[in-house]
C-alpha positions in Angstrom: -28.2 21.7 8.3 -27.6 18.1 7.2 -29.8 16.7 4.5 -31.1 13.1 4.7 -31.8 10.7 1.9 -33.4 7.4 2.5 -33.3 4.5 0.2 -34.7 1.0 0.9 -36.1 -0.3 4.1 -34.8 1.8 7.1 -35.9 2.2 10.7 -38.0 5.2 11.7 -35.2 6.4 14.1 -31.4 6.2 13.5 -29.2 3.9 15.6 -32.0 1.7 16.8 -32.7 -2.0 16.3 -33.8 -2.8 12.7 -35.1 -6.2 11.9 -35.5 -7.8 8.5 -38.6 -9.8 7.3 -37.2 -13.0 8.8 -36.7 -11.3 12.2 -32.9 -11.1 12.1 -31.1 -7.9 13.0 -29.5 -5.7 10.2 -25.9 -4.7 10.9 -25.3 -1.0 11.1 -22.2 0.7 9.7 -21.4 4.5 9.9 -19.3 5.5 6.9 -17.9 9.0 6.9 -15.3 11.2 5.2 -13.6 12.4 8.4 -14.8 10.1 11.2 -17.7 11.5 13.2 -17.1 15.2 12.5 -18.0 15.3 8.8 -20.8 14.1 6.4 -21.5 10.5 6.9 -23.8 7.7 5.7 -25.6 5.2 8.0 -25.6 1.9 6.1 -27.6 -1.3 7.1 -26.3 -4.7 6.0 -27.8 -8.2 6.1 -24.4 -9.7 6.9 -21.5 -8.4 9.1 -19.6 -5.9 6.9 -16.3 -6.6 8.7 -16.5 -10.4 8.2 -13.2 -12.0 7.1 -13.6 -13.6 3.7 -10.0 -14.7 3.0 -6.6 -14.6 4.6 -3.1 -15.3 3.3 0.3 -15.7 4.9 2.4 -12.6 4.7 6.2 -13.1 4.7 8.3 -10.5 6.3 10.8 -8.7 4.0 14.5 -9.0 4.5 15.3 -7.3 7.9 19.1 -7.2 7.6 20.8 -3.9 7.8 23.3 -2.6 5.2 25.9 0.1 5.7 25.1 3.6 4.6 27.0 5.1 1.7 29.0 8.1 2.9 27.6 11.5 1.9 30.1 13.8 0.3 29.8 17.5 0.9 29.1 19.7 -2.1 29.3 23.5 -2.5 28.0 25.1 -5.6 29.1 28.7 -6.1 26.3 29.6 -8.4 26.6 33.4 -7.8 29.8 33.4 -9.8 28.2 31.9 -13.0 26.5 35.2 -14.1 28.3 38.5 -14.0 26.3 41.6 -12.9 22.6 41.7 -12.3 21.5 41.0 -15.9 20.3 37.5 -15.0 17.3 39.0 -13.2 15.7 40.3 -16.5 
């Protein structure tokens, strides 16, 4: 059974219109650990939580291809390093 904790000014029912003292709507955000299937918190904001505050130009890294270094096959005959079955002790 989920437990609820209420802090601050919240509406009587969840996921309904909630207006501030000036009459403007609060913005609702559902924050959870694993989407909608796990524990979550319903948060109300005065301003849009996803508003863009800054943006910068992102330059693409170098997209040229380089040749692969050839892989050399290796075979380590490790069973010949220890004689008998003494190595298991």
